[in-house]
C-alpha positions as CSV (number, residue, x, y, z in Angstrom):
1,M,31.3,-46.1,40.9
2,D,28.2,-48.3,40.1
3,F,26.2,-47.7,36.3
4,A,22.9,-48.4,35.4
5,E,22.2,-50.6,32.5
6,G,22.7,-48.6,29.4
7,V,24.7,-45.9,30.8
8,P,28.2,-45.0,29.6
9,C,30.9,-46.3,31.9
10,W,34.0,-46.1,29.6
11,V,35.0,-44.7,26.3
12,D,38.5,-45.2,24.2
13,A,39.8,-44.0,20.9
14,T,41.9,-45.9,18.4
15,L,44.7,-44.3,16.8
16,P,47.4,-44.8,14.6
17,D,50.0,-43.0,16.7
18,V,49.2,-43.8,20.2
19,E,52.2,-41.6,21.6
20,G,50.8,-38.6,19.7
21,G,47.8,-39.4,21.4
22,K,49.1,-39.1,24.7
23,R,50.8,-36.0,23.5
24,F,47.1,-34.6,22.2
25,Y,45.4,-35.4,25.0
26,G,47.7,-35.2,27.9
27,E,48.2,-31.1,27.4
28,L,44.5,-30.9,26.3
29,F,42.7,-32.6,29.5
30,G,45.7,-32.9,31.9
31,W,46.0,-36.8,31.4
32,T,48.5,-39.0,32.7
33,F,48.9,-42.2,31.1
34,E,49.7,-46.1,32.1
35,D,50.6,-48.6,29.2
36,S,49.7,-52.3,29.5
37,S,52.3,-54.6,28.2
38,P,50.8,-57.7,26.4
39,A,52.7,-60.0,29.1
40,E,50.5,-57.9,31.6
41,C,47.3,-58.0,30.0
42,E,46.5,-61.6,29.2
43,P,44.6,-62.9,31.6
44,D,45.3,-66.6,33.0
45,G,48.9,-65.6,33.5
46,G,49.7,-65.0,30.0
47,S,48.1,-68.3,28.6
48,G,45.3,-66.9,26.3
49,Q,45.4,-68.0,22.5
50,G,45.7,-64.3,21.2
51,G,46.0,-60.8,22.4
52,G,42.6,-58.5,22.6
53,S,43.0,-55.0,24.0
54,R,40.2,-54.1,26.5
55,P,38.5,-51.3,28.1
56,G,40.7,-50.7,31.3
57,G,44.0,-51.9,30.1
58,W,44.4,-55.6,29.3
59,S,44.0,-58.1,26.6
60,G,42.1,-61.3,26.4
61,Q,42.1,-64.7,24.8
62,S,39.2,-64.0,22.0
63,G,41.5,-62.5,19.2
64,W,39.5,-59.3,19.4
65,N,41.3,-56.3,20.1
66,G,39.1,-53.6,21.1
67,P,37.0,-51.2,19.1
68,G,36.8,-51.4,15.1
69,G,37.9,-54.8,15.4
70,R,41.9,-54.7,15.6
71,S,43.3,-57.7,16.0
72,G,46.5,-59.6,16.3
73,P,48.7,-60.7,19.4
74,G,50.5,-58.2,21.5
75,V,48.5,-55.2,21.2
76,Q,49.1,-52.8,24.1
77,Y,46.5,-50.7,25.2
78,T,46.9,-47.3,27.3
79,R,44.7,-46.3,30.4
80,A,44.3,-42.5,30.7
81,F,44.2,-41.1,34.2
82,L,43.0,-37.9,35.9
83,G,44.2,-37.1,39.4
84,G,44.8,-40.8,39.9
85,E,41.7,-42.3,38.5
86,P,41.0,-43.9,35.2
87,V,39.1,-42.1,32.7
88,A,39.8,-43.2,29.2
89,G,41.9,-45.7,27.0
90,L,43.7,-45.5,24.1
91,A,44.5,-48.1,21.5
92,P,46.7,-48.5,18.5
93,K,45.3,-49.3,15.0
94,S,46.3,-52.6,13.6
95,D,44.8,-52.2,10.1
96,G,44.8,-49.0,8.4
97,R,41.5,-49.4,6.9
98,M,40.0,-49.1,10.5
99,P,38.3,-46.0,11.7
100,T,40.4,-43.5,13.9
101,S,37.6,-42.9,16.2
102,W,36.5,-42.7,19.9
103,T,34.1,-45.7,21.1
104,V,31.8,-45.5,24.1
105,Y,31.0,-48.3,26.4
106,L,27.3,-48.8,27.7
107,A,27.2,-50.7,31.0
108,T,25.1,-53.9,31.4
109,P,24.8,-56.6,34.2
110,D,24.4,-59.5,31.9
111,A,26.3,-58.5,28.4
112,A,24.8,-62.1,26.8
113,A,21.2,-61.3,27.0
114,L,22.0,-57.5,26.1
115,A,23.2,-59.1,22.9
116,V,20.2,-61.3,22.4
117,R,18.2,-58.3,22.8
118,V,20.5,-56.1,20.3
119,K,19.8,-58.4,17.7
120,G,16.3,-59.0,18.3
121,A,15.7,-55.5,17.6
122,G,17.7,-55.1,14.6
123,G,20.9,-54.4,16.0
124,Q,24.1,-56.4,15.0
125,M,27.1,-58.0,17.5
126,I,30.0,-56.9,15.5
127,T,32.0,-58.8,18.2
128,D,29.8,-61.3,20.7
129,P,30.4,-61.0,24.4
130,V,33.6,-62.3,25.6
131,P,35.1,-62.6,29.2
132,V,38.3,-60.6,29.9
133,G,39.8,-62.3,32.8
134,P,38.6,-60.9,36.0
135,Y,37.9,-57.5,34.5
136,G,34.6,-58.1,32.8
137,T,32.9,-59.0,29.6
138,V,32.8,-56.8,26.5
139,G,31.3,-56.9,23.3
140,L,30.7,-54.4,20.3
141,A,27.5,-53.5,18.6
142,A,25.9,-51.6,15.9
143,D,22.6,-50.0,15.9
144,P,20.0,-50.4,12.9
145,E,21.8,-47.6,11.0
146,G,25.4,-48.8,11.8
147,A,26.4,-46.5,14.6
148,V,28.7,-48.5,16.9
149,F,29.1,-48.7,20.6
150,G,30.5,-51.3,23.1
151,L,29.0,-53.3,25.8
152,W,30.7,-53.5,29.3
153,Q,29.8,-56.0,31.9
154,A,31.8,-55.3,34.8
155,G,34.0,-57.5,36.9
156,T,36.9,-56.1,38.8
157,H,36.8,-52.9,36.4
158,P,33.6,-51.1,36.7
159,G,34.5,-48.4,34.4
160,F,35.2,-44.5,35.1
161,G,36.8,-43.7,38.3
162,R,35.8,-40.1,37.6
163,Q,33.3,-38.2,35.3
164,R,31.4,-34.9,34.7
165,E,34.6,-32.8,35.9
166,P,37.1,-30.9,33.8
167,G,39.2,-33.3,32.1
168,S,36.7,-36.4,32.0
169,F,33.7,-37.9,30.2
170,C,30.5,-36.1,30.8
171,W,27.6,-37.1,27.7
172,T,27.6,-39.3,24.5
173,E,24.9,-38.8,21.7
174,V,24.2,-40.9,18.5
175,Y,23.9,-38.8,15.4
176,A,21.4,-40.8,13.3
177,R,19.7,-40.6,10.0
178,S,16.5,-41.2,11.0
179,T,14.2,-40.8,14.5
180,E,13.6,-44.4,14.1
181,V,16.6,-45.5,15.8
182,D,14.9,-44.4,19.0
183,L,12.8,-47.5,18.8
184,F,16.1,-49.5,19.4
185,Y,17.4,-47.6,22.0
186,E,14.7,-47.5,23.9
187,G,13.5,-51.1,23.3
188,V,16.9,-52.7,23.9
189,F,17.7,-50.6,27.1
190,G,14.5,-49.0,28.3
191,Y,15.7,-45.4,28.4
192,G,13.1,-42.9,29.3
193,S,13.0,-40.4,26.9
194,L,12.3,-36.4,26.4
195,D,12.2,-34.3,23.2
196,L,13.7,-31.0,23.4
197,E,12.8,-27.8,21.6
198,D,15.8,-26.8,19.4
199,E,18.4,-25.6,21.8
200,L,20.3,-23.6,19.5
201,G,17.4,-21.5,18.5
202,D,17.5,-22.1,14.4
203,G,14.5,-24.4,14.2
204,G,16.5,-26.9,12.5
205,E,17.1,-29.5,15.5
206,D,15.7,-32.6,16.5
207,F,17.0,-33.7,19.4
208,R,16.1,-36.2,22.1
209,I,17.5,-37.1,25.6
210,W,17.7,-40.3,27.2
211,S,17.9,-41.5,31.1
212,P,18.5,-44.6,32.7
213,A,15.4,-47.1,32.6
214,G,13.4,-46.7,35.9
215,T,14.1,-42.7,36.3
216,E,12.2,-39.9,35.4
217,A,13.4,-38.4,31.8
218,G,14.7,-34.9,32.0
219,P,18.2,-33.1,32.0
220,G,18.9,-33.9,35.8
221,T,18.6,-37.6,35.1
222,A,20.0,-37.5,31.2
223,F,23.4,-39.0,30.3
224,G,23.0,-38.7,26.8
225,G,21.1,-38.4,23.5
226,R,20.1,-38.8,19.8
227,A,20.4,-36.0,17.3
228,V,19.5,-36.1,13.5
229,M,22.2,-35.8,11.0
230,A,20.5,-32.7,9.2
231,D,21.6,-31.2,5.8
232,G,24.9,-29.7,7.1
233,F,26.3,-33.2,7.3
234,P,28.5,-34.6,4.5
235,P,26.1,-37.4,3.1
236,E,29.2,-39.9,3.4
237,M,29.4,-39.5,7.0
238,P,27.7,-42.6,8.6
239,P,25.6,-42.3,12.0
240,H,28.1,-42.5,14.9
241,F,28.5,-41.5,18.6
242,L,29.8,-38.2,19.7
243,N,31.4,-38.2,23.2
244,Y,31.8,-35.2,25.3
245,F,34.4,-34.3,27.9
246,V,33.9,-31.3,30.5
247,V,36.5,-28.7,30.0
248,A,36.8,-25.5,32.4
249,D,37.1,-23.0,29.4
250,C,35.6,-24.2,26.1
251,D,37.1,-21.4,23.8
252,A,40.7,-22.1,25.7
253,A,40.4,-25.9,24.9
254,I,39.5,-25.2,21.2
255,A,42.7,-23.1,20.7
256,T,44.6,-25.3,22.5
257,A,43.4,-28.3,20.3
258,R,44.1,-26.3,17.4
259,R,47.4,-25.6,18.5
260,L,48.0,-29.2,18.9
261,G,47.2,-30.2,15.4
262,G,43.5,-30.8,15.7
263,R,40.7,-29.0,13.9
264,V,37.0,-27.7,14.7
265,R,34.3,-29.7,13.1
266,D,31.7,-27.0,14.9
267,E,32.5,-23.8,16.3
268,P,31.7,-22.9,19.9
269,V,28.4,-22.2,20.6
270,D,26.5,-21.4,24.1
271,T,23.5,-23.5,24.8
272,P,21.2,-23.8,28.1
273,Y,23.7,-26.6,29.2
274,G,26.9,-24.8,28.6
275,R,29.2,-23.8,25.7
276,I,30.1,-26.5,23.6
277,G,32.4,-27.5,20.2
278,A,33.2,-30.4,18.3
279,L,36.4,-31.3,17.7
280,V,38.8,-33.7,15.4
281,D,42.0,-34.5,17.3
282,N,45.5,-34.2,15.2
283,Q,44.9,-37.8,13.9
284,G,41.1,-37.7,13.0
285,A,38.9,-38.9,15.8
286,A,36.0,-36.6,16.6
287,F,35.4,-35.9,20.3
288,A,33.4,-32.7,21.7
289,V,33.8,-30.5,24.8
290,L,31.5,-28.7,27.3
291,Q,32.1,-25.7,29.5
292,E,29.2,-26.1,32.0
293,P,27.1,-22.9,32.8
294,D,28.6,-22.2,36.2
295,R,32.0,-22.4,34.6
296,R,31.2,-19.4,32.4
297,S,32.6,-16.2,32.8
298,G,30.4,-13.2,33.5
């Protein structure tokens, strides 16, 4: 599967308890899992200088261990599969101060050049791009408000094997304090943009969708967007990305998540694009679920 520059190509969650994450997401989304041992993960025959978990299930030589800056040798990375195809990753937190969160990775043909653009537009590179054997090149960045996202230059691992079907990723959006971040993302990635009217009908939402560079911006080509964090968001909540997964039944998925120890961040609501709800898993990582319109009963 090929991914245009700036389009999400992978997601993973950093968790304090990966085994607990397997139980939660395995039952919620029907995922199966494959663990990569430190020896299996290291490139160059295990001769690396450190261990670094990477999207797709490997470790590298840089000492960087994935989203949030986890570090230390021998960190295991777990890939999640749906129908035999990779759809996400789970990685352990090595430091209790690290956030428990999902991270989205944006595709690029040249991670080094993209890192230069990120810094030139007022963002920062938390971790500069580093190669991970034959699999690709990875980096971790933040926009001018601090929302964190990954960069992925594919080698043998392009990213998602499945998406936009039940149990897989379908959408990402950055929750920002200001619309000024539009200049950053559209300048760095060349996104086409379209401002949408308040889809929830309460007059309080400022939302913009993004499409890959060179395409006509609109719902048919969009992969994500930007929302403004309104008054209902706690002032201490930092700008962040929220990643969506397709489910066959939104209400049933939310009930399952609750039963498994998760909690609801936003109750389900119908939109022109489907029924959506935002959740926090049983360890504190936020994500959302989407039931597409053609899957709704009635």
